[in-house]
N, C-alpha and C positions, 0 to 999 in steps of 0.2 A: 427466690425463684418467681419469675413473672407469671401473673395470672392472665390467662387468655379468655376474653369474653367475645362470644360470637355476636356479630352485628345483628341488631334488632330488625325484624322485618317491618317494612313500612305498612301502615294501614290507611290507605287513601280515604276510605269512607269515614274513618274516625277524624282524620285531619280536616276533611271537608266539613263535617258537622261542627267541629270546634271553631272553624273560621266563620261559619254561619252564626253560631251563638255569639261570638265576639262582635260581629257586625250588628246583630240584633240588639245586643246590650248597648252598643254605642248609639244606635238610632233611638232606642228608648231613653237613654240618658240625655241626648240632644233635645228630644221632644219634651221631656220633663223639665229641663233647664229653661227652655223658652216658654213653656207653659207657666213656670214659676215667675219668670220675668213679666209675662203678660198679666198675670194675676196681681203682682205687685204694682204694675203700672196702673191697672184698673182701680186698685184700692187707693193709690196715691191721687189719681185723677178725681176721685170722689171725696177724699178725706182732706187733702191738703189745699191751701189757698193757691191760686194760680200764679202768684208772684214767685212761688218756689218751684214751679214746674216749667222747664225749658220748652216744652211742646205747646204750652198755652200762649195765646196772643198777648203781646205786651200792651199795657194800658197805662197812661200817665196817672190815672186816678188810683192805681194800685199802690199799696205800700211797697217799699223797697224790700225785696226778698232775695233768696239764694240764687235765683235765676235771672234777676234783673239785668245784671251786667252783660251776661251772655245774650239775652234777648235784645238788649239795646244795640249791641254790636252787630248782631245778625240782622236786625231790622234796618240798620243803617246801610246795609249792602244792597237794599232794594229801594230805589228812590221813591217809587209809588207807595210802597208799604210804609216807609218812613213818614212821608207827608200825610198819609191817611191817619196814622197814629197821632200826629200833631193836631190835626183837625178834630178828631174824635175827643181829644183831651182839651178842646177849647183854646188851642194855641193858634193865633193868626201869624202868618208869615208872608214875606214878599220874596219872590225869586230874585236871585242875583245872577246877572248875565255871566256866562262862562267866559274865561279868558285863557290864553295860551301862554306858553313860555315856561321857564324853569319853575316859576311859582304860579302856574295857572290855576284857576278856580273851576271846579266842576261840582255838580250836585250841591250847590251852595244856596242858603237862604238867609234872610234877615228877619229875626223875630220882631213882630210889631205890636202884639198885645196878647193878653191871656196870662201874663206873669209880671212880677215886679220889673219895671222898665230898666233897661241898661243905660248907663252913662259912661262914655259917649254912646249915642243911639246907633251910630253906624258901626255895626259889628257883624260882618258876614261870618257865617258858620256853616261848615258842612252839615248836611241834614242829620247825620248820626250824632254830631256834636250838639246840634240844637236840640235833638231829642233827649240826649243824656242831660243836658243843662236844664231842660224843662222839668224832667223827672226830679232832678236834684232840687230845683227851686221849690217845687210843689211839696215833695215828700220829705225833704231834709231841712232846707233852709227855713221854711215857714213853720214847720213843726218845732224846730229847735228855738226859733224866735219866740213863739208863744209859750213854750215850756220854761225857757230861761229868762226871757225879758218881758213876758206878759203882753206882747203886741206883735203886729205884723211887720215884715220887711216890705217897704214900699218902693225901694230902689236899690240897685246893685251897681257899684262903681267898678270899672275894670281898666286895665292898662292896655288892652288891645286883644284882638282875636286874630287878625291877619297881618303878617309882616313877612316880607320876602327876605329871610335870613337863615343862618345856621343856628344850631343850638347855642344859647348863651351869647349870641351875637359874634361868635368867633369867625375868623376868616377861613378856617378849615374845620373839618369834622362833619357829623351828620346834619342833614337839613332839619330844621325845626318843624314841628307839627303846625306851628303858626304860619309856615310858608304856604300851607294849603287851607288855612282857616279851619283846621281841625283841632284848635285849642283856644282857650281863653284864660286870661290872667285876672282873677278877681281880687280887688284891693280892699273894698269896704262895703258895708251894708247900711242903708238908710232906713231908719225906723219911723213908724207912724207919728211919734211925738217929736220928730225932727232930729233926734240923736243919730250919731254916726258911729258904727262899730268898725274900727280899722284893724286890719291884720297887723300892720306895723306897730301900732300903739297898744293894742289890746290882747295880743296873743298870749302874753305872759300874765295877764290879769287873773288873780285867783278867784275872782267873783263870777257873776253871771255872764259878763262880757267874754271872758276867757273860756268859760264852759261852752257858751254858744259857738265860738269859733272852733273849738276842738270838735264839737259834735258835727259842725258843718264839714270840717276836713274829713272826719272819720266816715261820715255818710257819703262823701264824694268817692271814697275808696271803694265803696260797694256798687258804684254806678259807672264811673269813668274807668277807662283802662289805666290811665295814669293820673294820680293826684299827688301834687307836691306842695309843701308849705314850709314854714319857718324851721321845722324840725329836720328837713331834708338837707338844706345847705344854706349858706349865707345869701346866695343869689335869690332865694325865695323868702327872705325875711319879711317882705312887705306884701306878699300876695300868695294866692293859691293858683297854681298852674293846673288846669283841668283839660285833659285831652282824651281823644278816642283813637289813638294810634299807638303802634309799637307794642312792647311787652308790658304786661300788667306791672304797675309799680305804685306803691303807697308810701308816702313819707312826709 
């Protein structure tokens, strides 16, 4: 036999109070959450080095940190800010006149002093690429050279920065970052004693030369958006491809 239950009478004043309590709880929770975020930010701002904090200004003199790649990419979006960071880091540059066309150049500079000179010297780079390269040379290349080889790098050989072509020189497919001077292919490092460390010859070396090259590649992965070397594919057996475009990739 079915049981009949009379419908419960609505109590508007109770329902209204419940809605108010729910809303109040949400507001309090929201305030507490953002208060906690603010407190954690304040603590991090005072306790952590600025290279790990994305809201701190990028500086070439800072060690590479958790936020270096993000800050370098962001600074590269502002031509004035990018150039200011180069100047503050003691890097001299010359402006490269913009060009038009499929492989037009914009926001491009040529590094002239303040770091190990490039060979060939004519290497136009977007400002964001020049900024990332300067950080890499100062904080990764030189540190690894002194640690592993006991001396400074006084020159860097490369295969080119600007070339109007598609990736891997193919007739079809994506345009290369080289087509806008947003990449450079580093082939070798010249040391103060005249020795040359070559990616092609020394990558597999089990001693200090090989350790130096692996540290240089690993450090590049923490700065550039894309860092490719001999471990990536055969096309990169003799150089490091370093660029500030596209999706992050390390190999």
